[in-house]
C-alpha positions as a LaTeX table, in Angstrom:
\begin{tabular}{lrrr}
\hline
Residue & $x$ (\AA) & $y$ (\AA) & $z$ (\AA) \\
\hline
Met1 & 287.41 & $-19.75$ & 194.12 \\
Ser2 & 286.80 & $-23.49$ & 194.12 \\
Lys3 & 283.58 & $-24.56$ & 192.41 \\
Leu4 & 283.90 & $-28.02$ & 193.97 \\
Phe5 & 283.71 & $-26.54$ & 197.47 \\
Ser6 & 281.03 & $-23.97$ & 196.72 \\
Pro7 & 277.54 & $-24.50$ & 198.21 \\
Phe8 & 274.73 & $-25.90$ & 196.11 \\
Lys9 & 271.03 & $-25.39$ & 196.84 \\
Ile10 & 268.14 & $-27.62$ & 195.76 \\
Arg11 & 264.68 & $-26.59$ & 196.92 \\
Gly12 & 265.09 & $-25.67$ & 200.60 \\
Thr13 & 268.24 & $-27.74$ & 201.13 \\
Thr14 & 271.75 & $-26.33$ & 200.87 \\
Phe15 & 274.71 & $-28.67$ & 200.42 \\
Lys16 & 277.90 & $-27.18$ & 201.83 \\
Asn17 & 279.93 & $-28.50$ & 198.88 \\
Arg18 & 279.66 & $-30.72$ & 195.79 \\
Val19 & 281.78 & $-33.64$ & 197.06 \\
Trp20 & 279.27 & $-36.40$ & 197.72 \\
Val21 & 279.60 & $-39.98$ & 198.92 \\
Ser22 & 278.02 & $-42.51$ & 196.58 \\
Pro23 & 275.89 & $-45.40$ & 197.93 \\
Met24 & 277.96 & $-48.49$ & 198.77 \\
Cys25 & 276.50 & $-51.91$ & 199.54 \\
Gln26 & 277.88 & $-53.28$ & 202.82 \\
Tyr27 & 276.01 & $-56.60$ & 203.06 \\
Ser28 & 276.01 & $-56.20$ & 206.84 \\
Ala29 & 272.37 & $-55.80$ & 207.89 \\
Ile30 & 270.47 & $-58.39$ & 209.91 \\
Asn31 & 266.85 & $-58.88$ & 208.83 \\
Gly32 & 267.17 & $-55.55$ & 207.09 \\
Leu33 & 268.31 & $-53.74$ & 210.24 \\
Val34 & 271.37 & $-51.51$ & 210.09 \\
Gly35 & 273.69 & $-51.50$ & 213.10 \\
Asp36 & 277.08 & $-50.49$ & 214.42 \\
Trp37 & 278.90 & $-51.28$ & 211.18 \\
His38 & 276.70 & $-48.83$ & 209.27 \\
Leu39 & 277.04 & $-46.18$ & 211.96 \\
Val40 & 280.83 & $-46.34$ & 211.79 \\
His41 & 280.91 & $-46.71$ & 207.99 \\
Leu42 & 278.67 & $-43.72$ & 207.27 \\
Gly43 & 279.85 & $-41.84$ & 210.35 \\
Ser44 & 283.45 & $-41.89$ & 209.13 \\
Phe45 & 282.37 & $-40.00$ & 206.01 \\
Ala46 & 280.41 & $-37.53$ & 208.15 \\
Thr47 & 283.64 & $-36.51$ & 209.88 \\
Gly48 & 285.41 & $-36.23$ & 206.52 \\
Gly49 & 283.95 & $-33.06$ & 205.04 \\
Ala50 & 281.56 & $-34.46$ & 202.41 \\
Gly51 & 278.57 & $-32.32$ & 201.43 \\
Leu52 & 276.22 & $-35.32$ & 201.21 \\
Ile53 & 276.38 & $-38.98$ & 202.15 \\
Leu54 & 274.05 & $-41.39$ & 200.38 \\
Ala55 & 273.33 & $-44.59$ & 202.27 \\
Glu56 & 273.35 & $-47.84$ & 200.32 \\
Ala57 & 270.57 & $-49.46$ & 198.28 \\
Thr58 & 267.80 & $-50.12$ & 200.80 \\
Gly59 & 264.99 & $-52.56$ & 200.14 \\
Ile60 & 261.48 & $-51.14$ & 200.13 \\
Val61 & 260.22 & $-54.63$ & 201.05 \\
Pro62 & 262.14 & $-57.77$ & 202.09 \\
Asp63 & 262.16 & $-59.23$ & 198.57 \\
Ala64 & 263.43 & $-55.96$ & 197.11 \\
Arg65 & 266.88 & $-56.33$ & 198.65 \\
Ile66 & 269.92 & $-57.20$ & 196.56 \\
Ser67 & 271.17 & $-59.72$ & 199.13 \\
Ile68 & 269.85 & $-61.34$ & 202.27 \\
Ser69 & 272.23 & $-59.03$ & 204.18 \\
Cys70 & 271.19 & $-55.73$ & 202.63 \\
Pro71 & 269.27 & $-53.12$ & 204.67 \\
Gly72 & 265.59 & $-52.34$ & 204.47 \\
Ile73 & 263.09 & $-49.70$ & 205.44 \\
Trp74 & 259.79 & $-51.57$ & 205.41 \\
Asn75 & 258.90 & $-51.30$ & 209.10 \\
Asp76 & 259.22 & $-48.95$ & 212.06 \\
Gln77 & 262.16 & $-50.87$ & 213.56 \\
His78 & 264.16 & $-49.90$ & 210.50 \\
Val79 & 263.21 & $-46.26$ & 211.01 \\
Ile80 & 264.57 & $-46.33$ & 214.57 \\
Ala81 & 267.81 & $-47.98$ & 213.47 \\
Trp82 & 268.38 & $-45.50$ & 210.63 \\
Lys83 & 267.53 & $-42.54$ & 212.91 \\
Lys84 & 270.57 & $-43.27$ & 215.08 \\
Ile85 & 272.75 & $-42.87$ & 211.99 \\
Thr86 & 271.08 & $-39.77$ & 210.58 \\
Asp87 & 271.31 & $-38.07$ & 213.98 \\
Phe88 & 275.06 & $-38.64$ & 214.13 \\
Val89 & 275.63 & $-37.45$ & 210.57 \\
His90 & 273.65 & $-34.29$ & 211.30 \\
Ser91 & 275.76 & $-33.68$ & 214.42 \\
Gln92 & 278.73 & $-33.32$ & 212.06 \\
Asp93 & 277.02 & $-30.64$ & 209.96 \\
Thr94 & 276.57 & $-33.05$ & 207.05 \\
Leu95 & 273.53 & $-34.09$ & 205.05 \\
Val96 & 272.53 & $-37.70$ & 204.50 \\
Gly97 & 270.26 & $-39.37$ & 201.97 \\
Ile98 & 268.90 & $-42.86$ & 201.40 \\
Gln99 & 268.74 & $-44.84$ & 198.17 \\
Leu100 & 265.39 & $-46.64$ & 197.92 \\
Ala101 & 265.69 & $-49.75$ & 195.80 \\
His102 & 264.11 & $-52.86$ & 194.34 \\
Ser103 & 266.56 & $-55.40$ & 192.96 \\
Gly104 & 264.13 & $-57.27$ & 190.72 \\
Arg105 & 265.73 & $-60.23$ & 188.94 \\
Lys106 & 269.16 & $-59.43$ & 190.39 \\
Gly107 & 268.09 & $-60.02$ & 194.00 \\
Ser108 & 268.16 & $-62.88$ & 196.50 \\
Thr109 & 271.94 & $-63.17$ & 196.56 \\
Met110 & 274.40 & $-64.03$ & 199.27 \\
Pro111 & 277.04 & $-61.52$ & 200.41 \\
Pro112 & 279.83 & $-61.46$ & 197.80 \\
Trp113 & 282.32 & $-63.16$ & 200.12 \\
Ser114 & 280.07 & $-66.21$ & 200.59 \\
Glu115 & 280.82 & $-69.69$ & 199.20 \\
Tyr116 & 277.99 & $-69.40$ & 196.67 \\
Ser117 & 276.22 & $-66.43$ & 195.12 \\
Ile118 & 272.48 & $-67.16$ & 194.96 \\
Ala119 & 270.67 & $-67.43$ & 198.30 \\
Lys120 & 268.68 & $-70.59$ & 198.94 \\
Ile121 & 265.28 & $-70.51$ & 200.59 \\
Asp122 & 266.88 & $-71.89$ & 203.77 \\
Asp123 & 269.29 & $-68.94$ & 203.70 \\
Gly124 & 266.38 & $-66.53$ & 203.61 \\
Gly125 & 266.30 & $-66.24$ & 199.81 \\
Trp126 & 263.21 & $-65.69$ & 197.65 \\
Lys127 & 261.77 & $-66.03$ & 194.16 \\
Thr128 & 262.72 & $-62.88$ & 192.29 \\
Val129 & 260.48 & $-60.78$ & 190.04 \\
Ser130 & 261.04 & $-58.63$ & 186.99 \\
Ser131 & 259.38 & $-56.81$ & 184.12 \\
Ser132 & 259.52 & $-60.06$ & 182.13 \\
Glu133 & 260.63 & $-63.65$ & 182.64 \\
Glu134 & 264.12 & $-63.30$ & 181.15 \\
Pro135 & 266.81 & $-64.12$ & 183.77 \\
Phe136 & 270.05 & $-62.20$ & 184.23 \\
Glu137 & 273.03 & $-64.37$ & 183.34 \\
Gly138 & 273.82 & $-66.77$ & 186.18 \\
Phe139 & 270.59 & $-65.97$ & 188.05 \\
Pro140 & 267.37 & $-68.00$ & 188.34 \\
Gln141 & 264.40 & $-67.17$ & 186.12 \\
Pro142 & 262.28 & $-64.41$ & 187.70 \\
Arg143 & 258.50 & $-64.21$ & 187.84 \\
Glu144 & 256.94 & $-61.56$ & 185.62 \\
Leu145 & 255.06 & $-59.02$ & 187.72 \\
Ser146 & 251.36 & $-58.72$ & 186.96 \\
Thr147 & 249.88 & $-55.30$ & 186.31 \\
Glu148 & 248.44 & $-55.38$ & 189.84 \\
Asp149 & 251.85 & $-56.33$ & 191.23 \\
Val150 & 253.42 & $-53.34$ & 189.48 \\
Arg151 & 250.96 & $-51.01$ & 191.15 \\
Glu152 & 251.88 & $-52.56$ & 194.50 \\
Val153 & 255.52 & $-51.72$ & 193.81 \\
Ile154 & 254.54 & $-48.06$ & 193.42 \\
Leu155 & 252.79 & $-48.12$ & 196.80 \\
Asp156 & 255.78 & $-49.87$ & 198.40 \\
Phe157 & 258.11 & $-47.10$ & 197.24 \\
Glu158 & 255.68 & $-44.51$ & 198.60 \\
Ser159 & 255.54 & $-46.22$ & 202.01 \\
Ala160 & 259.33 & $-46.50$ & 202.12 \\
Ala161 & 259.63 & $-42.80$ & 201.32 \\
Lys162 & 257.37 & $-41.91$ & 204.25 \\
Arg163 & 259.62 & $-43.94$ & 206.55 \\
Ala164 & 262.73 & $-42.33$ & 205.08 \\
Val165 & 261.34 & $-38.92$ & 206.00 \\
Ala166 & 260.55 & $-40.16$ & 209.52 \\
Ala167 & 264.08 & $-41.55$ & 209.84 \\
Gly168 & 265.54 & $-38.09$ & 209.35 \\
Phe169 & 267.03 & $-38.34$ & 205.87 \\
Asp170 & 267.63 & $-35.09$ & 203.98 \\
Val171 & 267.47 & $-36.56$ & 200.48 \\
Ile172 & 265.72 & $-39.49$ & 198.85 \\
Glu173 & 267.27 & $-41.18$ & 195.83 \\
Ile174 & 265.37 & $-43.78$ & 193.82 \\
His175 & 267.66 & $-46.47$ & 192.46 \\
Ala176 & 266.78 & $-46.99$ & 188.79 \\
Ala177 & 270.18 & $-48.06$ & 187.51 \\
His178 & 272.56 & $-51.02$ & 187.22 \\
Gly179 & 270.04 & $-53.54$ & 185.95 \\
Tyr180 & 267.78 & $-53.51$ & 188.99 \\
Leu181 & 263.98 & $-53.57$ & 188.74 \\
Leu182 & 263.27 & $-50.07$ & 187.43 \\
His183 & 266.05 & $-50.38$ & 184.86 \\
Gln184 & 264.57 & $-53.75$ & 183.88 \\
Phe185 & 261.35 & $-51.89$ & 183.05 \\
Tyr186 & 262.72 & $-48.97$ & 181.05 \\
Ser187 & 265.26 & $-50.92$ & 178.98 \\
Pro188 & 263.88 & $-52.52$ & 175.79 \\
Leu189 & 266.35 & $-55.38$ & 176.31 \\
Thr190 & 264.49 & $-56.65$ & 179.39 \\
Asn191 & 260.92 & $-55.41$ & 179.03 \\
Phe192 & 258.72 & $-57.56$ & 176.78 \\
Arg193 & 255.41 & $-56.71$ & 178.44 \\
Lys194 & 252.15 & $-56.22$ & 176.56 \\
Asp195 & 250.39 & $-54.04$ & 179.15 \\
Glu196 & 250.62 & $-50.34$ & 179.91 \\
Phe197 & 254.09 & $-50.82$ & 181.41 \\
Gly198 & 255.70 & $-52.31$ & 178.31 \\
Gly199 & 256.29 & $-51.71$ & 174.62 \\
Thr200 & 256.65 & $-48.01$ & 173.78 \\
Phe201 & 259.16 & $-45.67$ & 175.39 \\
Glu202 & 256.35 & $-43.95$ & 177.32 \\
Asn203 & 255.09 & $-47.28$ & 178.64 \\
Arg204 & 258.54 & $-48.56$ & 179.61 \\
Ile205 & 259.32 & $-45.44$ & 181.65 \\
Arg206 & 255.84 & $-45.34$ & 183.16 \\
Leu207 & 256.73 & $-47.27$ & 186.33 \\
Leu208 & 259.67 & $-45.00$ & 187.19 \\
Val209 & 257.66 & $-41.86$ & 186.46 \\
Glu210 & 254.71 & $-43.06$ & 188.57 \\
Ile211 & 257.01 & $-44.03$ & 191.45 \\
Ser212 & 258.70 & $-40.62$ & 191.27 \\
Lys213 & 255.31 & $-38.87$ & 191.43 \\
Ser214 & 254.18 & $-40.96$ & 194.39 \\
Val215 & 257.42 & $-40.52$ & 196.31 \\
Arg216 & 257.45 & $-36.78$ & 195.64 \\
Ser217 & 253.88 & $-36.51$ & 196.97 \\
Val218 & 254.88 & $-37.73$ & 200.46 \\
Met219 & 258.10 & $-35.72$ & 200.76 \\
Pro220 & 258.41 & $-32.26$ & 202.30 \\
Ser221 & 258.51 & $-29.60$ & 199.59 \\
Ser222 & 262.00 & $-28.57$ & 200.76 \\
Met223 & 263.44 & $-32.10$ & 200.42 \\
Pro224 & 265.34 & $-33.00$ & 197.21 \\
Leu225 & 264.46 & $-36.07$ & 195.15 \\
Phe226 & 267.22 & $-37.75$ & 193.13 \\
Ile227 & 267.03 & $-40.60$ & 190.62 \\
Arg228 & 270.03 & $-42.77$ & 189.76 \\
Ile229 & 269.82 & $-44.06$ & 186.19 \\
Ser230 & 272.05 & $-46.00$ & 183.84 \\
Ala231 & 272.53 & $-43.70$ & 180.86 \\
Thr232 & 273.22 & $-46.59$ & 178.48 \\
Asp233 & 273.13 & $-50.37$ & 178.26 \\
Tyr234 & 276.26 & $-50.32$ & 176.04 \\
Thr235 & 274.38 & $-52.76$ & 173.79 \\
Glu236 & 272.87 & $-52.32$ & 170.34 \\
Gly237 & 269.11 & $-51.94$ & 170.52 \\
Gly238 & 269.22 & $-51.17$ & 174.22 \\
Trp239 & 268.76 & $-48.13$ & 176.40 \\
Asp240 & 270.92 & $-45.16$ & 175.35 \\
Ile241 & 271.79 & $-41.55$ & 176.11 \\
Lys242 & 269.05 & $-40.12$ & 173.86 \\
Gln243 & 266.39 & $-42.04$ & 175.78 \\
Ser244 & 268.04 & $-40.99$ & 179.06 \\
Ile245 & 267.69 & $-37.33$ & 178.12 \\
Glu246 & 264.00 & $-37.79$ & 177.31 \\
Leu247 & 263.48 & $-39.73$ & 180.56 \\
Ala248 & 265.14 & $-36.92$ & 182.52 \\
Lys249 & 262.70 & $-34.41$ & 181.02 \\
His250 & 259.74 & $-36.53$ & 182.14 \\
Leu251 & 261.21 & $-36.95$ & 185.61 \\
Lys252 & 261.81 & $-33.22$ & 185.98 \\
Asn253 & 258.15 & $-32.60$ & 185.15 \\
Val254 & 257.02 & $-34.76$ & 188.10 \\
Gly255 & 259.29 & $-33.12$ & 190.68 \\
Val256 & 262.64 & $-34.89$ & 190.40 \\
Asp257 & 265.47 & $-32.49$ & 191.19 \\
Leu258 & 268.67 & $-34.27$ & 190.16 \\
Ile259 & 269.72 & $-37.19$ & 187.96 \\
Asp260 & 272.56 & $-39.25$ & 189.42 \\
Val261 & 274.13 & $-40.53$ & 186.20 \\
Ser262 & 275.72 & $-43.96$ & 186.04 \\
Ser263 & 275.64 & $-46.62$ & 183.29 \\
Gly264 & 275.45 & $-50.32$ & 182.48 \\
Gly265 & 274.48 & $-53.26$ & 184.66 \\
Asn266 & 271.47 & $-54.59$ & 182.77 \\
Val267 & 273.34 & $-56.80$ & 180.31 \\
Ala268 & 276.06 & $-59.21$ & 181.35 \\
Asn269 & 279.41 & $-58.85$ & 179.58 \\
Ala270 & 278.54 & $-55.57$ & 177.85 \\
Ser271 & 281.61 & $-53.94$ & 176.33 \\
Ile272 & 282.45 & $-50.92$ & 178.49 \\
Ala273 & 285.54 & $-48.79$ & 177.91 \\
Val274 & 286.46 & $-47.83$ & 181.47 \\
Ser275 & 288.73 & $-44.84$ & 182.10 \\
Pro276 & 288.89 & $-41.97$ & 184.62 \\
Gly277 & 285.59 & $-40.10$ & 184.58 \\
Tyr278 & 284.22 & $-42.32$ & 181.80 \\
Gln279 & 280.60 & $-41.52$ & 182.69 \\
Val280 & 280.97 & $-37.76$ & 183.06 \\
Asp281 & 280.00 & $-36.99$ & 179.45 \\
Phe282 & 276.66 & $-38.76$ & 179.99 \\
Ser283 & 276.01 & $-36.47$ & 182.95 \\
Ser284 & 276.97 & $-33.44$ & 180.90 \\
Glu285 & 274.62 & $-34.38$ & 178.03 \\
Ile286 & 271.66 & $-34.89$ & 180.34 \\
Arg287 & 272.37 & $-31.69$ & 182.26 \\
Lys288 & 272.57 & $-29.64$ & 179.07 \\
Asn289 & 269.74 & $-31.17$ & 177.06 \\
Ala290 & 267.20 & $-31.92$ & 179.80 \\
Asp291 & 267.92 & $-28.76$ & 181.79 \\
Ile292 & 268.16 & $-30.63$ & 185.08 \\
Ala293 & 270.84 & $-30.89$ & 187.75 \\
Thr294 & 273.10 & $-33.95$ & 187.53 \\
Ser295 & 275.84 & $-35.68$ & 189.47 \\
Ser296 & 278.76 & $-37.61$ & 188.00 \\
Val297 & 280.11 & $-40.92$ & 189.22 \\
Gly298 & 282.73 & $-43.42$ & 188.12 \\
Leu299 & 286.52 & $-43.40$ & 188.56 \\
Ile300 & 286.62 & $-39.87$ & 189.94 \\
Thr301 & 289.64 & $-39.97$ & 192.23 \\
Asp302 & 291.65 & $-36.76$ & 191.99 \\
Pro303 & 290.72 & $-33.35$ & 193.44 \\
Val304 & 291.81 & $-31.47$ & 190.32 \\
Gln305 & 289.77 & $-33.87$ & 188.17 \\
Ala306 & 286.71 & $-33.32$ & 190.38 \\
Glu307 & 287.20 & $-29.53$ & 190.36 \\
Glu308 & 287.32 & $-29.49$ & 186.56 \\
Ile309 & 284.11 & $-31.53$ & 186.24 \\
Ile310 & 282.22 & $-28.91$ & 188.26 \\
Ser311 & 284.03 & $-25.87$ & 186.89 \\
Phe312 & 283.39 & $-26.86$ & 183.28 \\
Gly313 & 279.69 & $-27.34$ & 184.00 \\
Lys314 & 279.63 & $-31.07$ & 183.28 \\
Ser315 & 277.69 & $-31.80$ & 186.45 \\
Asp316 & 276.56 & $-30.10$ & 189.65 \\
Ala317 & 278.23 & $-32.58$ & 192.01 \\
Val318 & 280.59 & $-35.52$ & 191.95 \\
Met319 & 279.90 & $-38.81$ & 193.73 \\
Met320 & 282.67 & $-41.10$ & 194.87 \\
Ala321 & 282.72 & $-44.51$ & 196.53 \\
Arg322 & 286.09 & $-46.25$ & 196.34 \\
Ser323 & 287.96 & $-42.99$ & 196.91 \\
Phe324 & 286.10 & $-42.61$ & 200.22 \\
Ile325 & 286.69 & $-46.25$ & 201.10 \\
Arg326 & 290.41 & $-45.65$ & 200.73 \\
Asn327 & 290.24 & $-42.33$ & 202.56 \\
Pro328 & 287.03 & $-41.40$ & 204.43 \\
Arg329 & 288.42 & $-37.85$ & 204.77 \\
Trp330 & 288.99 & $-37.40$ & 201.06 \\
Ala331 & 287.06 & $-34.12$ & 201.04 \\
Leu332 & 289.18 & $-32.56$ & 203.79 \\
Asn333 & 292.38 & $-33.53$ & 201.99 \\
Ala334 & 291.02 & $-32.41$ & 198.61 \\
Ala335 & 290.22 & $-28.96$ & 199.95 \\
Glu336 & 293.79 & $-28.58$ & 201.17 \\
Gln337 & 295.19 & $-29.70$ & 197.82 \\
Leu338 & 293.00 & $-27.12$ & 196.06 \\
Gly339 & 294.00 & $-24.40$ & 198.53 \\
Val340 & 290.56 & $-24.13$ & 200.14 \\
Glu341 & 290.15 & $-23.82$ & 203.89 \\
Ile342 & 287.03 & $-25.57$ & 205.16 \\
Lys343 & 285.87 & $-26.44$ & 208.65 \\
Trp344 & 287.27 & $-29.62$ & 210.17 \\
Pro345 & 285.74 & $-31.41$ & 213.17 \\
Asn346 & 287.33 & $-30.02$ & 216.33 \\
Gln347 & 288.66 & $-33.44$ & 217.24 \\
Leu348 & 290.53 & $-33.72$ & 213.91 \\
Asp349 & 291.66 & $-30.13$ & 213.42 \\
Arg350 & 295.21 & $-30.89$ & 214.50 \\
Gly351 & 295.58 & $-32.98$ & 211.33 \\
Arg352 & 295.16 & $-30.12$ & 208.89 \\
Thr353 & 298.22 & $-28.72$ & 207.15 \\
Leu354 & 296.85 & $-25.68$ & 205.32 \\
Asn355 & 297.90 & $-22.42$ & 207.02 \\
Lys356 & 298.00 & $-24.09$ & 210.42 \\
Thr357 & 300.65 & $-24.71$ & 213.02 \\
Tyr358 & 300.11 & $-27.25$ & 215.73 \\
Ser359 & 302.14 & $-28.03$ & 218.81 \\
Pro360 & 302.36 & $-31.70$ & 219.77 \\
Phe361 & 302.23 & $-30.65$ & 223.41 \\
Leu362 & 299.09 & $-30.02$ & 225.42 \\
Val363 & 299.32 & $-27.54$ & 228.27 \\
Leu364 & 297.03 & $-28.61$ & 231.08 \\
Lys365 & 295.09 & $-25.77$ & 232.69 \\
Asp366 & 295.70 & $-26.97$ & 236.22 \\
Ser367 & 299.34 & $-27.86$ & 235.79 \\
Ser368 & 302.49 & $-26.68$ & 234.11 \\
Thr369 & 303.16 & $-30.27$ & 233.07 \\
Leu370 & 303.47 & $-30.77$ & 229.34 \\
Lys371 & 302.03 & $-33.97$ & 227.93 \\
Arg372 & 302.08 & $-35.35$ & 224.47 \\
\hline
\end{tabular}
């Protein structure tokens, strides 16, 4: 029996398997609105057998986006646009989640293929904010959020969560990794505040914990809440796996169901030894020591590798991005490689090879003519 293709239940939601699509920035929204590109991008994964698709980092307010071309969910127009996508994904018997995000000091950028990286005001850029005034390397100096501003951020996440529910998403993930705003608060390398949101470990994690409580309060009880964190800053004196375990315990206590475990992103040029599955052990440590479900991400490319991660209890699901970019039907192919027969979309069923024979000829009901 394949563990990778076994169902997994969180609250009232059952995922048909543990092969999940990780959020991927597309830099293709207009004024925060998703469109045909996103429908095709996410829709291709919906026809590919994944158990969950997570849509990309989505700004809770305009100035929370990573780039001027990233999506948002701060008004009802965005809800309508996202609903078209969630409806299609659901038609393929697949679940879909949204990653709610605030970029903080790493926002106001141009799409990565642009001539320059930082968006100007005339481009639609903005003055960024952060836990403190320290800029990320190569970025402008941000404005430190006041205590009142921080409380507004909590309310903005809550409002975005309400819209995510209205848009038909099955899962909400809060993006607290990769050096974006919430990571900027919990890491001691970027938080030099003197108020209740800075200083001690409890104060530095306070914003993320309060956001998690507020978001959970407006979600249906059956709907899972995920948090993506960076398990380490890979820098002496920074955030580390021990603090991540303690954070996960706090998050579990306020209704978070799963920790999506990544790493890095808060410090430029940190020394990271990258290899296949290099972040899996972080997921395993959090799962074991915080007694909470986790997902693994990072250079997971091979079906056998993914099967072993789940079978050995290192995480409850695997998330992949580049593997799905290369092959949107990775899950269908992985099941065949592992000897598991799963349902394919009717329109694609002729492509399966496991225990199937297919004739290249179609017999028309009203004719004896054979057509290819």
